[in-house]
DSSP file (Angstrom, degrees, kcal/mol; ACC not computed):
  #  RESIDUE AA STRUCTURE BP1 BP2  ACC     N-H-->O    O-->H-N    N-H-->O    O-->H-N    TCO  KAPPA ALPHA  PHI   PSI    X-CA   Y-CA   Z-CA
    1    1 A M              0   0    0      0, 0.0     2,-0.0     0, 0.0   147,-0.0   0.000 360.0 360.0 360.0 140.5    0.0    0.0    0.0
    2    2 A A        -     0   0    0      1,-0.1     2,-0.5     0, 0.0     0, 0.0  -0.336 360.0-114.9 -68.0 148.3    1.3    3.5   -0.8
    3    3 A K        -     0   0    0    147,-0.1     2,-0.3    -2,-0.0    -1,-0.1  -0.735  37.7-174.7 -87.3 131.1    2.4    5.7    2.0
    4    4 A R        -     0   0    0     -2,-0.5     2,-0.3    85,-0.0     0, 0.0  -0.939  15.6-139.9-127.6 148.5    0.3    8.8    2.4
    5    5 A K        -     0   0    0     -2,-0.3     2,-0.1   147,-0.1   147,-0.0  -0.749  29.3-104.3-102.1 152.2    0.5   11.8    4.7
    6    6 A F        -     0   0    0     -2,-0.3    88,-0.1     1,-0.1     2,-0.1  -0.443  41.4-109.3 -67.2 149.2   -2.3   13.6    6.4
    7    7 A K    >>  -     0   0    0     86,-0.3     4,-2.1    -2,-0.1     3,-0.6  -0.373  32.6-102.3 -74.0 161.4   -3.4   16.9    4.8
    8    8 A T  H 3> S+     0   0    0      1,-0.3     4,-2.0     2,-0.2     5,-0.2   0.893 122.7  50.3 -54.2 -46.5   -2.6   20.1    6.7
    9    9 A E  H 3> S+     0   0    0      1,-0.2     4,-1.9     2,-0.2    -1,-0.3   0.816 108.6  54.1 -65.5 -27.6   -6.2   20.5    8.0
   10   10 A V  H <> S+     0   0    0     -3,-0.6     4,-2.8     2,-0.2    -1,-0.2   0.906 106.0  51.5 -70.1 -42.3   -6.1   17.0    9.2
   11   11 A N  H  X S+     0   0    0     -4,-2.1     4,-2.3     1,-0.2    -2,-0.2   0.893 109.4  51.0 -60.5 -39.0   -2.9   17.7   11.2
   12   12 A Q  H  X S+     0   0    0     -4,-2.0     4,-2.2     2,-0.2    -1,-0.2   0.908 111.0  47.9 -64.7 -41.7   -4.6   20.7   12.8
   13   13 A L  H  X S+     0   0    0     -4,-1.9     4,-2.9     2,-0.2    -2,-0.2   0.908 110.2  51.9 -66.6 -41.5   -7.6   18.6   13.8
   14   14 A L  H  X S+     0   0    0     -4,-2.8     4,-3.0     1,-0.2     5,-0.3   0.930 109.6  49.9 -58.6 -45.3   -5.3   15.9   15.2
   15   15 A D  H  X S+     0   0    0     -4,-2.3     4,-2.5     1,-0.2     5,-0.3   0.915 111.3  49.2 -59.4 -43.7   -3.5   18.5   17.3
   16   16 A L  H  X>S+     0   0    0     -4,-2.2     4,-2.1     2,-0.2     5,-1.3   0.931 113.9  45.8 -61.3 -46.7   -6.9   19.8   18.5
   17   17 A L  I  <>S+     0   0    0     -4,-2.9     5,-1.1     3,-0.2     4,-0.3   0.937 116.3  44.2 -61.8 -47.6   -8.0   16.4   19.4
   18   18 A I  I  <5S+     0   0    0     -4,-3.0    -2,-0.2    -5,-0.2    -1,-0.2   0.895 126.2  27.1 -68.4 -41.1   -4.9   15.3   21.1
   19   19 A H  I  <5S+     0   0    0     -4,-2.5    -1,-0.2    -5,-0.3    -2,-0.2   0.619 129.5  28.1-102.4 -13.6   -4.2   18.5   23.1
   20   20 A S  I  <5S+     0   0    0     -4,-2.1    -3,-0.2    -5,-0.3    -2,-0.1   0.805 115.7  41.4-115.6 -45.9   -7.6   20.0   23.7
   21   21 A L  I   <S+     0   0    0     -5,-1.3     2,-0.7    -4,-0.3    94,-0.2   0.834  99.3  68.4 -83.6 -32.7  -10.5   17.6   23.8
   22   22 A Y      < +     0   0    0     -5,-1.1     3,-0.1     1,-0.2    -1,-0.1  -0.784  46.1 175.1 -97.2 117.9   -9.2   14.7   25.8
   23   23 A S  S    S+     0   0    0     -2,-0.7     2,-0.5     1,-0.2    -1,-0.2   0.657  76.0  47.6 -90.2 -17.1   -8.5   15.3   29.5
   24   24 A H  S >  S-     0   0    0      1,-0.1     3,-1.8     0, 0.0    -1,-0.2  -0.984  71.0-150.5-128.0 122.2   -7.7   11.7   30.1
   25   25 A S  T >  S+     0   0    0     -2,-0.5     3,-1.3     1,-0.3     4,-0.2   0.753  91.5  69.5 -64.7 -23.4   -5.3    9.8   27.9
   26   26 A E  T >> S+     0   0    0      1,-0.2     3,-1.4     2,-0.1     4,-0.8   0.560  72.4  90.3 -73.5  -4.2   -6.9    6.5   28.5
   27   27 A I  H <> S+     0   0    0     -3,-1.8     4,-2.0     1,-0.3    -1,-0.2   0.769  71.4  73.0 -61.5 -24.0  -10.0    7.6   26.6
   28   28 A F  H <> S+     0   0    0     -3,-1.3     4,-2.5    99,-0.3    -1,-0.3   0.863  91.4  56.7 -58.2 -35.1   -8.4    6.1   23.4
   29   29 A L  H <> S+     0   0    0     -3,-1.4     4,-2.4     1,-0.2     5,-0.2   0.916 105.6  49.1 -65.2 -43.0   -9.1    2.6   24.8
   30   30 A R  H  X S+     0   0    0     -4,-0.8     4,-2.4     1,-0.2    -1,-0.2   0.917 111.8  50.2 -59.2 -43.5  -12.8    3.3   25.0
   31   31 A E  H  X S+     0   0    0     -4,-2.0     4,-2.1     2,-0.2    -2,-0.2   0.905 111.5  46.7 -64.7 -42.5  -12.8    4.7   21.5
   32   32 A L  H  X S+     0   0    0     -4,-2.5     4,-2.2     2,-0.2    -1,-0.2   0.901 113.2  48.2 -68.8 -40.1  -11.0    1.7   20.0
   33   33 A I  H  X S+     0   0    0     -4,-2.4     4,-2.6     2,-0.2    -1,-0.2   0.896 110.8  52.4 -65.4 -38.7  -13.2   -0.8   21.8
   34   34 A S  H  X S+     0   0    0     -4,-2.4     4,-2.4    -5,-0.2    -2,-0.2   0.903 108.6  50.3 -62.0 -41.6  -16.3    1.2   20.6
   35   35 A N  H  X S+     0   0    0     -4,-2.1     4,-2.1     2,-0.2    -2,-0.2   0.907 111.0  49.0 -63.4 -41.5  -15.0    1.0   17.0
   36   36 A S  H  X S+     0   0    0     -4,-2.2     4,-2.1     2,-0.2    -2,-0.2   0.915 110.7  50.4 -63.4 -42.6  -14.5   -2.8   17.4
   37   37 A S  H  X S+     0   0    0     -4,-2.6     4,-2.4     1,-0.2    -2,-0.2   0.906 109.7  50.4 -61.8 -42.2  -18.0   -3.1   18.8
   38   38 A D  H  X S+     0   0    0     -4,-2.4     4,-2.4     1,-0.2    -1,-0.2   0.895 108.3  53.1 -61.9 -40.0  -19.4   -1.1   15.9
   39   39 A A  H  X S+     0   0    0     -4,-2.1     4,-2.0     1,-0.2    42,-1.6   0.880 109.8  48.4 -64.1 -37.8  -17.5   -3.4   13.4
   40   40 A L  H  X S+     0   0    0     -4,-2.1     4,-2.7    40,-0.3    -2,-0.2   0.912 110.3  51.2 -66.9 -42.9  -19.1   -6.4   15.1
   41   41 A D  H  X S+     0   0    0     -4,-2.4     4,-2.3     1,-0.2    -2,-0.2   0.905 110.0  50.0 -60.4 -41.9  -22.6   -4.9   14.9
   42   42 A K  H  X S+     0   0    0     -4,-2.4     4,-2.4     1,-0.2    -1,-0.2   0.915 112.4  46.2 -64.7 -42.9  -22.2   -4.1   11.2
   43   43 A L  H  X S+     0   0    0     -4,-2.0     4,-2.5     2,-0.2    -2,-0.2   0.910 110.1  53.7 -67.6 -40.0  -21.1   -7.6   10.4
   44   44 A K  H  X S+     0   0    0     -4,-2.7     4,-0.7     1,-0.2    -2,-0.2   0.939 110.8  47.0 -57.1 -47.1  -23.9   -9.1   12.5
   45   45 A Y  H >X S+     0   0    0     -4,-2.3     4,-1.2     1,-0.2     3,-1.0   0.928 113.1  48.3 -60.0 -46.4  -26.4   -7.1   10.5
   46   46 A L  H 3X S+     0   0    0     -4,-2.4     4,-2.8     1,-0.3     7,-0.3   0.821 103.6  59.6 -69.1 -30.0  -24.8   -8.0    7.2
   47   47 A T  H 3< S+     0   0    0     -4,-2.5    -1,-0.3     1,-0.2    -2,-0.2   0.690 112.2  42.4 -70.1 -14.4  -24.8  -11.7    8.0
   48   48 A L  H << S+     0   0    0     -3,-1.0    -2,-0.2    -4,-0.7    -1,-0.2   0.679 128.9  24.6 -96.9 -22.7  -28.5  -11.5    8.3
   49   49 A T  H  < S+     0   0    0     -4,-1.2     2,-0.6    -5,-0.1    -3,-0.2   0.665 101.2  78.7-120.0 -22.3  -29.2   -9.3    5.3
   50   50 A D     X  -     0   0    0     -4,-2.8     4,-1.5    -5,-0.2     3,-0.4  -0.829  62.4-150.1-100.2 120.8  -26.5   -9.6    2.7
   51   51 A E  T  4 S+     0   0    0     -2,-0.6     4,-0.4     1,-0.2     3,-0.2   0.865  97.4  50.7 -56.9 -39.5  -26.7  -12.8    0.6
   52   52 A E  T  4 S+     0   0    0      1,-0.2     3,-0.4     2,-0.1    -1,-0.2   0.853 116.3  40.3 -66.8 -35.0  -22.9  -13.0    0.1
   53   53 A L  T >4 S+     0   0    0     -3,-0.4     3,-1.6    -7,-0.3    -1,-0.2   0.550  90.5  86.0 -95.2  -8.3  -22.2  -12.6    3.8
   54   54 A K  T 3< S+     0   0    0     -4,-1.5    -1,-0.2     1,-0.3    -2,-0.1   0.796  84.7  61.2 -60.8 -26.9  -25.0  -14.9    5.1
   55   55 A K  T 3  S+     0   0    0     -4,-0.4    -1,-0.3    -3,-0.4     2,-0.2   0.638  83.3 101.7 -76.6 -13.5  -22.7  -17.9    4.6
   56   56 A L  S <  S-     0   0    0     -3,-1.6     2,-0.5     1,-0.1    -3,-0.0  -0.475  76.4-124.9 -72.8 139.6  -20.1  -16.5    7.1
   57   57 A E        -     0   0    0     -2,-0.2     2,-0.8     2,-0.1    -2,-0.1  -0.747  24.7-148.7 -82.0 126.3  -20.1  -17.9   10.6
   58   58 A F        +     0   0    0     -2,-0.5    22,-0.1   -11,-0.1    -1,-0.0  -0.857  32.9 154.9-106.9 106.7  -20.5  -15.1   13.0
   59   59 A N        -     0   0    0     -2,-0.8    20,-0.1    20,-0.2    -2,-0.1  -0.818  38.4-140.1-125.5  87.4  -18.7  -15.6   16.4
   60   60 A P        +     0   0    0      0, 0.0     2,-0.3     0, 0.0    20,-0.1  -0.168  30.0 169.1 -59.0 138.2  -18.2  -12.0   17.7
   61   61 A R        -     0   0    0    -25,-0.1    18,-1.3     2,-0.0     2,-0.4  -0.985  24.1-175.2-152.7 135.7  -14.8  -11.4   19.4
   62   62 A I  E     -A   78   0A   0     -2,-0.3     2,-0.4    16,-0.2    16,-0.2  -0.980  15.3-168.9-128.7 120.5  -12.7   -8.5   20.6
   63   63 A D  E     -A   77   0A   0     14,-3.4    14,-2.8    -2,-0.4     2,-0.4  -0.913   3.2-172.2-110.3 135.9   -9.3   -9.4   22.0
   64   64 A I  E     +A   76   0A   0     -2,-0.4     2,-0.3    12,-0.2    12,-0.2  -0.995  17.6 152.8-127.9 126.1   -7.1   -6.9   23.8
   65   65 A R  E     -A   75   0A   0     10,-2.3    10,-3.2    -2,-0.4     2,-0.5  -0.987  35.7-129.8-150.4 159.9   -3.5   -7.7   24.8
   66   66 A V  E     -A   74   0A   0     -2,-0.3     2,-0.6     8,-0.2     8,-0.2  -0.939  13.6-164.0-113.5 131.9   -0.2   -6.0   25.5
   67   67 A D  E     +A   73   0A   0      6,-3.3     6,-2.5    -2,-0.5     4,-0.1  -0.959  11.2 174.8-115.1 112.2    3.0   -7.1   23.8
   68   68 A G        +     0   0    0     -2,-0.6     2,-1.5     4,-0.2     4,-0.1   0.210  31.9 131.4-102.8  15.7    6.0   -5.7   25.6
   69   69 A A  S    S-     0   0    0      1,-0.2     2,-1.3     2,-0.1    -2,-0.0  -0.525  97.7 -39.6 -73.0  91.8    8.7   -7.6   23.5
   70   70 A G  S    S+     0   0    0     -2,-1.5     2,-0.4     3,-0.0    -1,-0.2  -0.306 139.8  45.3  87.4 -54.3   11.0   -4.7   22.6
   71   71 A E  S    S-     0   0    0     -2,-1.3     2,-0.8    -4,-0.1    -2,-0.1  -0.948  88.2-117.4-121.4 143.1    8.3   -2.2   22.1
   72   72 A D        +     0   0    0     -2,-0.4     2,-0.4    -4,-0.1    -4,-0.2  -0.723  46.0 176.4 -78.6 113.7    5.3   -1.6   24.3
   73   73 A T  E     -A   67   0A   0     -6,-2.5    -6,-3.3    -2,-0.8     2,-0.5  -0.977  24.7-154.6-127.2 129.6    2.4   -2.5   21.9
   74   74 A L  E     -A   66   0A   0     -2,-0.4     2,-0.5    -8,-0.2    -8,-0.2  -0.905  15.8-162.2-100.1 126.0   -1.3   -2.6   22.6
   75   75 A L  E     -A   65   0A   0    -10,-3.2   -10,-2.3    -2,-0.5     2,-0.5  -0.939  11.3-178.6-112.9 126.4   -3.1   -4.9   20.3
   76   76 A I  E     +A   64   0A   0     -2,-0.5     2,-0.4   -12,-0.2   -12,-0.2  -0.985  12.1 178.6-123.0 119.6   -6.9   -4.7   19.8
   77   77 A E  E     +A   63   0A   0    -14,-2.8   -14,-3.4    -2,-0.5     2,-0.3  -0.967   6.0 170.4-127.0 134.8   -8.3   -7.3   17.4
   78   78 A D  E     -A   62   0A   0     -2,-0.4   -16,-0.2   -16,-0.2   -41,-0.0  -0.903  33.8-137.0-133.7 166.7  -11.9   -8.0   16.4
   79   79 A N        +     0   0    0    -18,-1.3   -20,-0.2    -2,-0.3   -17,-0.1  -0.283  61.8 126.5-116.8  45.8  -13.5  -10.1   13.8
   80   80 A G  S    S-     0   0    0    -19,-0.1   -40,-0.3   -20,-0.1   -41,-0.1   0.163  80.5 -55.8 -84.0-155.9  -16.0   -7.5   12.7
   81   81 A I  S    S-     0   0    0    -42,-1.6    61,-3.2    60,-0.1   -41,-0.1   0.779  72.8-160.6 -61.2 -32.4  -16.8   -6.1    9.2
   82   82 A G        -     0   0    0     59,-0.3     2,-0.4    56,-0.0    59,-0.2  -0.020  13.3 -93.5  73.8 176.5  -13.3   -5.0    8.5
   83   83 A M        -     0   0    0     65,-0.1    58,-0.5    58,-0.1    65,-0.3  -0.981  20.4-136.9-134.9 144.6  -12.1   -2.5    5.9
   84   84 A S     >  -     0   0    0     -2,-0.4     4,-2.4    56,-0.2     5,-0.2  -0.305  43.0 -94.4 -82.7 176.0  -10.9   -2.7    2.3
   85   85 A E  H  > S+     0   0    0      1,-0.2     4,-2.2     2,-0.2     5,-0.2   0.934 129.5  49.1 -58.0 -45.7   -7.9   -0.7    1.1
   86   86 A K  H  > S+     0   0    0      1,-0.2     4,-2.8     2,-0.2     5,-0.3   0.909 109.2  52.2 -61.4 -43.0  -10.3    2.0   -0.1
   87   87 A D  H  > S+     0   0    0      1,-0.2     4,-3.4     2,-0.2     5,-0.5   0.917 108.7  50.8 -59.2 -44.3  -12.1    2.1    3.3
   88   88 A L  H  X>S+     0   0    0     -4,-2.4     4,-2.1     2,-0.2     5,-1.5   0.928 113.3  44.8 -60.2 -45.8   -8.7    2.5    5.1
   89   89 A I  H  <5S+     0   0    0     -4,-2.2     4,-0.4     3,-0.2     5,-0.2   0.935 121.0  38.5 -64.7 -46.5   -7.7    5.4    2.9
   90   90 A E  H  <5S+     0   0    0     -4,-2.8     7,-0.3    -5,-0.2     4,-0.3   0.880 125.0  36.2 -74.7 -37.8  -11.1    7.1    3.1
   91   91 A S  H  <5S+     0   0    0     -4,-3.4     5,-0.5    -5,-0.3    -3,-0.2   0.862 132.7  21.5 -87.7 -36.8  -11.9    6.4    6.7
   92   92 A L  T  <5S+     0   0    0     -4,-2.1    -3,-0.2    -5,-0.5     3,-0.1   0.809 123.2  50.8-100.2 -36.4   -8.5    6.6    8.4
   93   93 A G  S   <S+     0   0    0     -5,-1.5     2,-0.5    -4,-0.4   -86,-0.3   0.662 113.8  47.4 -77.2 -15.5   -6.5    8.7    6.0
   94   94 A T  S >  S-     0   0    0     -4,-0.3     3,-1.5    -5,-0.2    -1,-0.2  -0.911  96.1-126.6-126.6 101.9   -9.2   11.4    5.9
   95   95 A I  T 3  S-     0   0    0     -2,-0.5     5,-0.3     1,-0.3    28,-0.1  -0.246  80.4 -24.6 -57.3 123.6  -10.4   12.3    9.4
   96   96 A A  T >  S-     0   0    0     26,-0.6     3,-3.2    -5,-0.5     4,-0.3   0.507  86.6-139.0  56.2   8.2  -14.1   12.0    9.7
   97   97 A R  T X  S-     0   0    0     -3,-1.5     3,-1.3     1,-0.3     4,-0.4  -0.137  82.1  -0.3  40.8-119.6  -14.5   12.6    6.0
   98   98 A S  T 3> S+     0   0    0      1,-0.3     4,-0.7     2,-0.1     3,-0.4   0.683 128.8  69.0 -71.9 -15.5  -17.5   14.9    5.5
   99   99 A G  H <> S+     0   0    0     -3,-3.2     4,-2.7     1,-0.2    -1,-0.3   0.651  78.3  80.8 -76.0 -14.5  -18.0   15.0    9.3
  100  100 A T  H <> S+     0   0    0     -3,-1.3     4,-2.8    -5,-0.3     5,-0.2   0.926  92.1  47.0 -59.5 -47.5  -14.9   17.0    9.9
  101  101 A K  H  > S+     0   0    0     -3,-0.4     4,-2.4    -4,-0.4    -1,-0.2   0.933 114.4  47.1 -61.2 -46.4  -16.4   20.4    9.0
  102  102 A G  H  X S+     0   0    0     -4,-0.7     4,-1.3     2,-0.2    -1,-0.2   0.883 111.5  52.3 -62.3 -38.3  -19.5   19.7   11.1
  103  103 A F  H >X S+     0   0    0     -4,-2.7     4,-0.8     2,-0.2     3,-0.5   0.953 110.7  46.2 -61.8 -50.2  -17.3   18.6   14.0
  104  104 A L  H >< S+     0   0    0     -4,-2.8     3,-0.7     1,-0.2    -2,-0.2   0.878 112.0  51.6 -61.7 -37.8  -15.2   21.7   13.9
  105  105 A E  H 3< S+     0   0    0     -4,-2.4    -1,-0.2     1,-0.2    -2,-0.2   0.759 106.9  55.2 -70.2 -23.7  -18.3   23.9   13.6
  106  106 A S  H << S+     0   0    0     -4,-1.3    -1,-0.2    -3,-0.5    -2,-0.2   0.599  79.8 114.6 -85.6 -11.7  -19.8   22.2   16.6
  107  107 A L    <<  -     0   0    0     -4,-0.8     4,-0.1    -3,-0.7    -3,-0.0  -0.358  41.1-175.3 -65.2 136.6  -16.8   22.9   19.0
  108  108 A S        -     0   0    0      2,-0.3    -1,-0.1    -2,-0.1     3,-0.1   0.609  44.4-112.4-105.2 -17.2  -17.7   25.2   21.8
  109  109 A G  S    S+     0   0    0      1,-0.3     2,-0.8     2,-0.0     3,-0.1   0.244  85.2 115.9  97.8 -12.8  -14.2   25.6   23.4
  110  110 A D     >  -     0   0    0      1,-0.2     4,-3.3     2,-0.0     5,-0.3  -0.829  56.0-156.4 -92.2 107.7  -15.4   23.7   26.5
  111  111 A A  H  > S+     0   0    0     -2,-0.8     4,-2.1     1,-0.2    -1,-0.2   0.854  90.5  51.0 -56.3 -39.8  -13.2   20.6   26.6
  112  112 A R  H  > S+     0   0    0      2,-0.2     4,-0.7     1,-0.2    -1,-0.2   0.942 116.2  40.1 -64.6 -46.9  -15.7   18.6   28.6
  113  113 A K  H >4 S+     0   0    0      1,-0.2     3,-0.9     2,-0.2     4,-0.3   0.918 115.9  51.0 -67.0 -44.1  -18.6   19.4   26.4
  114  114 A D  H >< S+     0   0    0     -4,-3.3     3,-1.7     1,-0.2     4,-0.5   0.829  99.7  63.6 -66.4 -32.2  -16.6   19.0   23.2
  115  115 A S  H >< S+     0   0    0     -4,-2.1     3,-0.9    -5,-0.3     4,-0.3   0.785  94.3  62.3 -64.8 -24.5  -15.3   15.6   24.1
  116  116 A S  T << S+     0   0    0     -3,-0.9     4,-0.3    -4,-0.7    -1,-0.3   0.653  95.8  61.7 -73.2 -13.4  -18.8   14.3   24.0
  117  117 A L  T X> S+     0   0    0     -3,-1.7     4,-1.0    -4,-0.3     3,-0.8   0.680  79.3  89.6 -81.5 -18.5  -19.0   15.1   20.3
  118  118 A I  G X4>S+     0   0    0     -3,-0.9     5,-1.5    -4,-0.5     3,-1.2   0.885  87.4  43.5 -50.5 -56.2  -16.1   12.8   19.4
  119  119 A G  G >45S+     0   0    0     -4,-0.3     3,-0.5     1,-0.3    -1,-0.3   0.780 107.3  61.9 -63.6 -27.2  -18.1    9.6   18.7
  120  120 A K  G <45S+     0   0    0     -3,-0.8    -1,-0.3    -4,-0.3    -2,-0.2   0.733 110.1  38.6 -72.3 -22.0  -20.8   11.5   16.8
  121  121 A F  G <<5S-     0   0    0     -3,-1.2    -1,-0.2    -4,-1.0    -2,-0.2   0.333 109.2-113.3-114.3   6.8  -18.4   12.7   14.1
  122  122 A G  T < 5S+     0   0    0     -3,-0.5   -26,-0.6    -4,-0.5    -3,-0.2   0.801  83.5 113.3  73.1  29.7  -16.2    9.6   13.7
  123  123 A V    > < +     0   0    0     -5,-1.5     3,-1.2    -6,-0.2     4,-0.2   0.393  38.6  99.5-113.8   3.3  -13.0   11.1   15.0
  124  124 A G  G >  S+     0   0    0     -6,-0.5     3,-2.1     1,-0.3     4,-0.2   0.817  72.0  68.9 -60.2 -32.7  -12.5    9.0   18.2
  125  125 A F  G >  S+     0   0    0      1,-0.3     3,-1.8     2,-0.2    -1,-0.3   0.845  89.0  64.9 -52.8 -36.3  -10.0    6.7   16.6
  126  126 A Y  G X  S+     0   0    0     -3,-1.2     3,-1.3     1,-0.3    -1,-0.3   0.544  76.3  84.2 -73.1  -6.0   -7.5    9.6   16.4
  127  127 A S  G X  S+     0   0    0     -3,-2.1     3,-2.0     1,-0.2     4,-0.4   0.694  73.0  79.7 -65.5 -16.6   -7.3    9.7   20.2
  128  128 A C  G X> S+     0   0    0     -3,-1.8     4,-1.8     1,-0.3     3,-1.6   0.834  79.1  67.4 -55.9 -32.9   -4.7    6.9   19.8
  129  129 A F  G <4 S+     0   0    0     -3,-1.3    -1,-0.3     1,-0.3    -2,-0.2   0.569  84.8  71.6 -71.4  -6.4   -2.2    9.6   18.9
  130  130 A M  G <4 S+     0   0    0     -3,-2.0    -1,-0.3     1,-0.1    -2,-0.2   0.818 118.1  16.2 -70.9 -30.8   -2.3   10.9   22.5
  131  131 A V  T <4 S+     0   0    0     -3,-1.6     2,-0.4    -4,-0.4    -2,-0.2   0.518 114.5  75.8-121.6 -10.6   -0.5    7.8   23.6
  132  132 A A     <  -     0   0    0     -4,-1.8     3,-0.1     1,-0.1   -59,-0.0  -0.865  49.7-162.1-115.2 140.6    1.1    6.2   20.6
  133  133 A D  S    S+     0   0    0     -2,-0.4     2,-0.3     1,-0.3    -1,-0.1   0.767  90.6  18.0 -79.9 -28.9    4.1    7.1   18.5
  134  134 A K        -     0   0    0     -6,-0.1     2,-0.4    20,-0.1    -1,-0.3  -0.999  67.1-157.8-144.9 141.3    2.8    5.0   15.7
  135  135 A V  E     -B  152   0B   0     17,-3.1    17,-2.3    -2,-0.3     2,-0.4  -0.984  10.0-172.6-121.8 129.5   -0.6    3.5   14.9
  136  136 A E  E     -B  151   0B   0     -2,-0.4     2,-0.5    15,-0.2    15,-0.2  -0.975   3.8-171.1-121.1 135.8   -1.0    0.4   12.7
  137  137 A V  E     -B  150   0B   0     13,-3.0    13,-3.0    -2,-0.4     2,-0.5  -0.992   0.2-172.8-124.5 123.4   -4.3   -1.0   11.4
  138  138 A I  E     +B  149   0B   0     -2,-0.5     2,-0.3    11,-0.2    11,-0.2  -0.974  20.1 167.7-113.7 126.5   -4.4   -4.3    9.6
  139  139 A S  E     -B  148   0B   0      9,-2.9     9,-3.1    -2,-0.5     2,-0.4  -0.987  28.4-166.9-145.2 149.3   -7.8   -5.1    8.2
  140  140 A R        -     0   0    0     -2,-0.3   -56,-0.2     7,-0.3     7,-0.2  -0.983  31.0-124.3-134.2 122.0   -9.6   -7.5    5.9
  141  141 A K    >   -     0   0    0      5,-0.5     3,-2.5   -58,-0.5   -59,-0.3  -0.429  41.1 -95.2 -65.4 135.6  -13.1   -6.7    4.7
  142  142 A A  T 3  S+     0   0    0    -61,-3.2    -1,-0.1     1,-0.3     3,-0.1  -0.265 112.5  20.1 -53.5 130.5  -15.5   -9.5    5.5
  143  143 A G  T 3  S+     0   0    0      1,-0.3    -1,-0.3    -3,-0.1     2,-0.2   0.247 104.2 105.7  91.9 -12.5  -15.9  -11.8    2.5
  144  144 A D    <   -     0   0    0     -3,-2.5    -1,-0.3     1,-0.1    -4,-0.0  -0.626  60.8-148.3 -98.0 159.0  -12.6  -10.6    0.9
  145  145 A D  S    S+     0   0    0     -2,-0.2     2,-0.3    -3,-0.1    -1,-0.1   0.775  73.1  80.8 -92.2 -31.6   -9.3  -12.5    0.7
  146  146 A D        -     0   0    0     -5,-0.0    -5,-0.5     1,-0.0     2,-0.3  -0.567  60.7-157.5 -86.7 139.0   -6.9   -9.6    0.8
  147  147 A A        -     0   0    0     -2,-0.3     2,-0.3    -7,-0.2    -7,-0.3  -0.802   9.7-154.5-107.2 155.1   -5.8   -7.8    4.0
  148  148 A W  E     -B  139   0B   0     -9,-3.1    -9,-2.9    -2,-0.3     2,-0.4  -0.938   4.9-144.3-132.0 151.2   -4.5   -4.2    4.1
  149  149 A K  E     -B  138   0B   0     -2,-0.3     2,-0.4   -11,-0.2   -11,-0.2  -0.966   9.0-170.5-120.3 132.9   -2.2   -2.3    6.4
  150  150 A W  E     -B  137   0B   0    -13,-3.0   -13,-3.0    -2,-0.4     2,-0.4  -0.989  12.2-177.7-118.9 126.5   -2.5    1.4    7.3
  151  151 A I  E     +B  136   0B   0     -2,-0.4     2,-0.3   -15,-0.2   -15,-0.2  -0.977   6.0 168.2-128.7 138.3    0.3    2.9    9.3
  152  152 A S  E     -B  135   0B   0    -17,-2.3   -17,-3.1    -2,-0.4  -147,-0.1  -0.992  30.4-165.4-148.6 143.0    0.7    6.5   10.6
  153  153 A D              0   0    0     -2,-0.3   -19,-0.1   -19,-0.2   -17,-0.0   0.046 360.0 360.0-107.4  22.3    3.0    8.2   13.0
  154  154 A G              0   0    0    -19,-0.1   -20,-0.1  -140,-0.0  -140,-0.1   0.446 360.0 360.0  82.5 360.0    0.6   11.2   13.1
């Protein structure tokens, strides 16, 4: 997969998220678990409604573990809907896609109030950059054979 940089406005939003909205660095864990849960919900729905995915066996799982071998690494793994290469680029490489503008317009300047907006605009994932030097996402869209890796150091 090609290496891509965040756009300038994305860097500004990341800075805002990391330094202004989150008062507790551990909030990233809630956001990542919430994303995994959403991925499971989406796959559950599609295994009931999508003819191609009905054949998949659905056993929802979220695994969380720490690997301290050389680098302190937190691994969160789920078997939800997954993302294609295009999904990774559009969803992770472009913060909140069309929701970014609405998110920025909704900010009040009150960190406590503004932090409640995070999940509504799809930007909670980026709280990872509060605690991580590098974020890697490896994903395979349900029903596809190919997996993709998205890496960013913010």
